[in-house]
N, C-alpha and C positions, 0 to 999 in steps of 0.2 A: 658741054652745050652752053652757049652764050645765054645770059639772063634774058636778053631781048627776045630770043627765040622761045625760051620757056614761057615768058609772059605772054607772048603772042599766041602760043599754042593753048595755054590755059584759058586765055580770054576767048579763043575760038570755041572751045568746049562750052564755056559758060554761055556764050552767045547762042549756041545751038539749043541749049536747054532752057534759056530764059523765057521762051515762049510757052513753057509748061506751067507758069506761075511760080512765084518766089520759093515756096517751100519745096515743091517738087524739083525745081531747078537746082537748089542747093544739094538735095539728096542725090539726084542723078549725076550732077557734076562730080561730086565726091566719089560716087560709085565708079564712074568712068575712069577717073584718075587712079583709083585704087586697083582697078582691074587691068588697065592697059599701060600705065606708065611704069617704066622700070625703076628699080630702087634709087638709082642716081638721080633720075628726074624728080621723083617724089622728095628726095632729100633736098635738092636744090629749091624746089617749090616751098617746102616747109621752112627752109632757112630764110628764103625771101619773105615769106609771110611773117616770120618771127621778127624780122627787122622792119616791119611796117607794111609790106606788101605793095610798095609803090608801083603804080601802073596796072595793077590787077583789077579786073572786074569785081564789083561788090559781091557777086555770087561766089566767086572763088574765096574771097575773104570770109564770107559767112560759112563756107564749106570747110574752112581750115580745121575745125575740131573733128570733122568726119574723115579727114584724109589720114590714112594710117601710115605712121613712120615705118620704113623698111625694117624687117627683122635683122638683127645682127647675126652674122654667120658665127657658128660655133667655133671656138678656137681650138 
């Protein structure tokens, strides 16, 4: 997935929840990403966040600590 698409999708999710107030929006945004984004998408988002999160809605940046990294597959 292209970073632009990932940023666009993350920002759409944040935009949807931003009407709920800041604290609820952060929690609900992270919950949605944890539930519905596949491991590759979450890895890409977390990587982008760790390098500054350019282009991401502030709600996504605030939700970063609540977004769960994918579990590593057992070897």
